[in-house]
Phi, psi and omega in degrees: 000310180295324185287326174301310182298324177288325179289327178284326176294316178297318181297314176294319182298332179276358185268133186293315181304323185288323179296319177295323181286328174295325178295308178303314180300321180283346171282340183290151174277165185307320182297315182290328175296322180296314177305309176301323183284325174300314181290335177282323178294327179285314181302316179291319180293323174297319181293320180300313180296323179300314180295321180292307180301325177295317178298311174308312181299322183287318180294327178295318181294321177294325176294320181289325178296318187289316179302318183294321180290322176300314182297319176296322173299317180294325181293324178291320181294322181293321179293322180297312183297323174295326181291315178298324174300314178295326177293315184291327176288327185292321181299322183262332188248326185279000181293338183300148178290154183298338178292354177264357185298318179305313172305315183293320177298323180295326182286324174294320178297315176299325179294334179255013178082028183256126186288136180304333184290345179255007175259128175238128176255130177287163171292152185287150184238137182285139171256212182279151173244122182247186184288325189265316183217159180258131178264144178232136185257131178225153174243118178250123186257129174247124175254129182053056177249158177273164178298319179297323179298314183297317179292317182295318182297321176293318179293322184288328178289319182283333187243013178279202184276356182248147180288088186231143175238130176276126184259328181203149178226118179242132181236134182227120178273342171065020179076012183280120181269001182282349174102359178260154183212167171254149176218147174233128179254113175270124185237155163250122181245130188252140175237134182293134183291148183303320184295334190259355179293000000 
């Protein structure tokens, strides 16, 4: 190590630019030398601080980018899981013909304590037809129901045994202060295509 340091010192002493700097340094009075040493130390400290802050900022940007990519990955995974759930539910449940959907809606309503007399199912409307499943649109109207019944009904429709998605929920209290309300649930019911069963 000492040998290398000695070689570097010899090399610098042979350079004319180093000799000129050394001569200028020796011409300075002690106070000027002190100021230059302080300025050099401050410049070194600032450079060191800049390098540390740059590294921290770089790490922060990488962490933010990683977090965004993880969020995107989780969203994709969630969508993929939902597709598998719909396909799996379609294999066991969606094989039923579309004509049985109103019966199923009545069963779900009964399971959450809704009387059949307050539920009205609109005629089916065709939705989109994909490779895996065919979508059928329904509007389910509840008259004089409680908010608890509406929420339980909507939850059970989406999370029950059939592939159903709630597209819209409209609630009308009609100024009734008794706690009852009218609600309309716009839903998509999916039936598995024959070729995919």
